[in-house]
C-alpha positions in Angstrom: -0.1 -0.1 0.1 1.7 3.5 -1.3 2.3 5.6 2.1 -0.1 8.8 1.3 2.4 12.2 1.6 1.7 15.9 2.3 3.8 18.1 0.1 5.0 21.5 0.7 5.1 23.8 -2.2 7.2 27.7 -3.2 8.3 29.3 -5.7 11.0 27.3 -5.8 8.6 24.7 -7.0 7.6 26.9 -10.3 6.1 24.6 -13.0 5.2 21.3 -10.8 1.7 20.2 -11.8 -0.5 19.3 -8.5 -2.7 16.7 -10.2 0.6 14.9 -11.4 2.1 14.2 -7.8 1.6 10.6 -6.6 0.1 9.6 -3.2 -1.1 13.1 -2.3 -3.4 13.5 0.9 -2.7 16.9 1.7 -0.9 20.1 0.7 1.2 23.0 2.4 1.5 26.2 0.2 3.5 28.9 1.3 1.7 32.2 1.7 4.4 34.4 1.7 7.5 36.1 3.1 8.6 38.7 5.4 6.5 41.7 3.6 4.9 40.0 0.5 2.8 37.1 -0.9 4.7 34.0 -2.5 5.3 34.4 -5.8 3.4 31.2 -6.7 0.9 31.2 -4.5 -2.0 32.4 -6.8 -0.8 29.5 -9.0 -0.7 26.6 -6.5 -3.6 27.7 -4.8 -6.3 27.4 -8.4 -4.4 24.0 -8.9 -5.7 23.2 -5.5 -9.2 23.9 -5.9 -9.1 22.1 -9.3 -7.6 18.9 -8.2 -9.4 19.1 -4.5 -6.7 18.4 -1.9 -7.3 19.8 1.4 -4.2 22.2 1.8 -2.6 24.0 4.8 -0.3 27.3 4.5 3.3 28.3 5.8 4.6 31.9 6.0 8.4 32.7 6.4 8.8 35.1 8.9 12.2 37.4 9.7 10.2 39.2 12.5 12.6 39.5 15.7 10.7 41.5 17.7 7.0 42.2 19.0 6.8 45.4 16.6 8.1 43.4 13.4 5.6 40.2 14.4 2.9 42.4 14.4 3.8 44.2 11.4 4.0 41.2 9.7 0.5 39.9 10.9 -0.8 42.6 9.1 1.1 41.6 6.1 -0.8 38.4 6.4 -4.2 40.0 6.7 -3.8 42.3 4.0 -2.8 39.1 1.9 -6.1 37.3 3.1 -8.2 40.0 2.4 -7.0 40.4 -1.2 -7.6 36.9 -1.6 -10.9 36.6 0.4 -13.0 35.6 -2.5 -10.7 32.9 -3.4 -10.7 31.2 0.0 -14.7 31.5 0.0 -14.5 29.3 -3.3 -11.8 27.2 -1.4 -13.0 27.5 2.1 -14.0 23.7 2.0 -10.2 22.4 1.3 -8.8 25.0 3.7 -7.8 22.3 6.3 -4.8 22.5 7.7 -3.0 25.3 9.9 -0.9 28.4 8.9 2.3 27.7 10.6 4.6 30.6 11.0 7.9 29.4 10.0 11.2 29.6 11.9 14.1 29.0 10.2 18.0 30.6 9.1 17.4 32.7 5.7 21.0 33.5 4.7 23.2 35.4 7.0 20.0 36.4 8.6 19.5 34.5 11.9 18.3 37.6 14.5 14.7 36.0 14.3 15.0 32.8 15.2 17.1 33.8 18.7 15.7 32.0 21.6 14.2 35.9 22.9 13.0 36.7 19.7 11.2 33.9 19.1 9.6 33.4 22.1 8.4 37.5 22.1 7.4 36.6 18.0 5.4 33.6 18.1 2.7 34.4 20.5 2.3 37.4 18.6 1.0 35.5 15.3 -1.1 33.4 17.3 -3.2 36.4 18.8 -3.5 38.1 16.0 -4.6 35.8 13.1 -6.3 32.8 15.5 -9.4 34.8 14.2 -8.7 33.7 10.5 -6.9 30.3 10.9 -5.4 27.8 13.0 -1.9 28.6 13.8 1.2 26.2 14.1 4.9 26.5 14.0 7.7 24.7 11.8 10.8 24.4 13.9 13.2 21.8 13.1 15.3 19.9 15.8 18.0 21.9 16.8 15.9 24.9 17.0 13.3 22.5 19.5 16.4 21.6 21.4 17.4 25.4 22.0 14.2 26.6 22.5 12.8 24.2 25.0 14.8 24.5 27.7 15.8 28.3 27.5 14.8 30.6 30.3 14.5 33.3 27.4 11.7 31.1 25.7 8.2 32.9 27.1 5.7 30.1 28.8 2.9 30.6 25.6 6.0 30.0 23.2 7.0 27.0 24.5 3.6 25.7 24.8 2.6 26.6 20.9 5.8 24.1 20.3 3.6 21.2 21.2 0.4 21.7 19.2 -0.2 22.1 15.6 3.3 21.7 15.3 5.1 21.0 12.2 8.4 19.5 12.9 11.1 19.4 10.6 13.9 16.4 10.7 15.6 14.4 7.5 17.1 11.8 9.6 16.1 8.6 11.0 15.4 10.1 14.7 12.2 8.5 16.0 11.5 10.8 18.7 10.5 14.6 18.1 11.8 16.6 21.5 8.0 17.7 22.6 6.8 14.2 21.9 4.4 14.4 19.5 4.0 16.9 16.3 1.2 17.6 14.2 3.3 16.6 10.6 7.1 16.1 10.2 8.8 17.1 7.1 11.3 13.8 6.5 13.3 15.0 3.1 12.7 15.7 -0.3 11.7 13.3 -3.4 12.6 13.8 -6.9 8.8 14.1 -9.2 8.7 15.2 -13.0 12.1 16.7 -12.4 11.3 18.7 -9.3 12.7 18.4 -6.1 9.6 18.7 -3.7 9.6 18.0 0.3 8.0 15.0 1.7 6.0 15.3 4.8 3.9 12.7 6.7 0.8 12.7 9.6 1.8 12.8 13.1 -0.2 11.4 16.2 -1.6 14.9 16.4 -2.7 15.4 13.1 -6.6 16.4 13.0 -8.0 18.4 10.8 -9.9 21.8 11.1 -12.5 21.2 8.6 -15.3 22.5 10.8 -13.3 25.3 12.6 -12.7 27.3 9.0 -13.1 31.0 9.0 -16.0 32.7 7.7 -13.8 34.7 5.2 -16.9 36.6 3.9 -16.8 38.6 7.2 -13.0 39.5 6.9 -12.4 43.2 7.6 -10.1 44.7 5.6 -6.5 46.1 7.4 -4.7 48.8 5.5 -1.1 48.8 5.8 -0.1 52.0 7.1 3.3 54.0 6.5 4.7 52.8 10.0 4.0 49.1 9.0 5.7 49.7 5.7 9.0 51.4 6.9 9.6 48.1 9.7 8.5 45.1 7.0 10.9 45.6 4.7 12.7 42.6 2.6 16.1 41.5 3.6 18.8 40.9 1.2 21.6 39.2 3.4 
């Protein structure tokens, strides 16, 4: 029996056809990074609708303070609002969380320091929980750093134990938090495309019945303050 698979996609997989991916059960699409929507998001969302595959989202963060996390949340909400008609159409398929992705990007790593993580992770949950279930994407190294750290808030540590997208490409059999929601296990080649592969954990569940009501999503404007705070990193 073939193992059902959860694939995650971003601009880096441009050209892939979701309908051609084997044994797909769910997809996780990159909503965006730091201050802008992923360039392939619209394309993938259209393919999701055509293939009728349930999906979740992830956001690559650079936030290293409460203020910059709030700014990124404003951007996320603005993207949701801009696409709300699409989400209304696909809302029965949006069944997985919105994961906030903490990982190194080039030389920039201020956002993954324990104190920064402890401050910013709860901001995403508090500001976005009305439009999505919020989870975290963390690798084993960061989990081992955050969980015992006195610089990480209790709220942020608690977030590590629910809706955790655990990244570990080794043969390790146990997660630092015990259970996990989804595990990224590695990558495979599909029709010439290298695509990350994920499997469900013991904590996996869908949130179909908790789908937000996109029709009532209020428009969030990004004022000049946030335009200054949120900027692309060119490291």
